[in-house]
C-alpha positions in Angstrom: -8.4 7.2 -9.7 -11.0 5.1 -7.4 -14.6 6.9 -7.1 -14.3 7.0 -3.3 -10.6 8.5 -3.3 -12.3 11.0 -6.0 -15.2 11.6 -3.7 -13.1 12.0 -0.6 -10.4 14.4 -2.4 -13.2 16.7 -3.6 -15.1 16.8 -0.9 -13.0 17.0 2.2 -11.6 20.1 3.2 -7.8 21.2 3.7 -8.0 20.9 7.4 -8.3 16.7 6.7 -5.6 16.1 4.0 -4.0 13.8 6.4 -7.4 11.6 6.0 -7.0 11.6 2.1 -3.5 10.2 2.8 -5.0 7.7 5.2 -7.9 7.0 2.7 -5.3 6.0 -0.2 -2.6 4.4 1.7 -4.7 2.7 4.5 -6.4 -0.8 4.2 -5.4 -4.6 4.4 -1.8 -5.1 3.5 -1.3 -1.3 1.3 1.9 0.0 3.5 3.3 -3.3 3.4 2.7 -3.8 -0.6 4.5 -0.2 -1.1 7.2 -0.9 1.2 8.1 -4.6 -0.6 7.9 -2.7 -4.0 10.1 0.0 -2.7 12.7 -2.6 -1.6 12.4 -4.9 -4.8 11.2 -2.7 -7.4 9.6 -5.1 -9.4 7.3 -8.2 -7.9 5.0 -10.6 -9.6 1.8 -11.4 -7.6 3.0 -14.9 -6.3 6.2 -12.9 -5.1 4.1 -10.4 -3.2 1.8 -13.2 -1.5 5.0 -15.2 -0.2 6.5 -12.1 1.0 3.5 -10.9 2.9 2.7 -14.3 4.2 -0.9 -14.1 5.0 -3.4 -12.5 2.6 -5.6 -14.6 0.7 -5.4 -13.9 -3.0 -8.9 -12.2 -3.5 -7.8 -10.3 -0.5 -4.0 -9.3 -2.4 -6.1 -8.4 -5.8 -8.4 -6.3 -4.5 -5.4 -4.2 -2.7 -3.5 -4.1 -5.8 -6.5 -2.8 -7.7 -7.0 -0.2 -5.6 -3.3 1.0 -5.6 -3.3 0.9 -9.3 -6.7 2.8 -9.5 -5.5 5.4 -7.2 -1.9 5.6 -9.3 0.6 4.1 -6.9 1.5 1.2 -8.7 1.7 0.1 -12.3 0.8 -3.2 -13.4 2.5 -4.7 -16.6 1.0 -7.4 -18.3 3.3 -10.0 -20.4 1.2 -11.6 -23.0 2.9 -15.1 -22.7 1.7 -18.6 -21.6 1.7 -18.8 -18.7 0.7 -15.0 -18.2 3.0 -12.8 -16.5 2.0 -9.7 -14.3 4.3 -7.6 -13.1 3.9 -4.9 -10.5 6.1 -1.7 -9.6 6.1 1.8 -7.7 4.7 4.8 -10.1 6.3 7.9 -9.1 3.5 8.8 -7.0 3.7 5.8 -5.1 7.5 6.2 -4.6 6.5 9.8 -3.2 5.0 8.0 0.0 8.1 6.1 0.9 9.1 8.7 3.3 5.6 8.8 4.8 5.7 5.1 5.2 8.9 5.1 7.1 7.6 7.8 9.3 4.1 5.3 10.1 6.6 2.7 10.4 8.6 4.5 12.9 5.8 5.9 14.9 4.0 2.3 15.0 7.1 0.9 16.6 7.2 3.6 19.0 3.6 3.0 19.8 3.6 -0.5 19.8 6.6 -0.4 22.5 4.7 1.9 24.9 1.4 -0.2 24.7 3.8 -3.4 25.2 5.3 -1.7 28.2 2.0 -0.6 29.7 0.4 -3.9 29.5 3.8 -5.5 31.0 3.9 -3.2 34.2 
């Protein structure tokens, strides 16, 4: 677990459990990474980058490291030339699937309402 995540879990009260979820799942590309791994089961770094379309390698590397440190994904390194690294959801990461689906549903609703308000 990342130091930041550990501190949040240790210090925040039960009334802030939603904030723990946001701290772990929030961040550039994290929900998209988890969703893609849920859809594809196993992806390599280059595949993730292509599917996401925009992240710089530095940003993608950082997000993957944080997700791994927080126990949401696993990283398997194959000792070969060229090196091969695969990413998968852990059991804990897979358990976030329903939450990500609901966040997507709510985001679609919110964006639709905001577009309607702007168009009016």
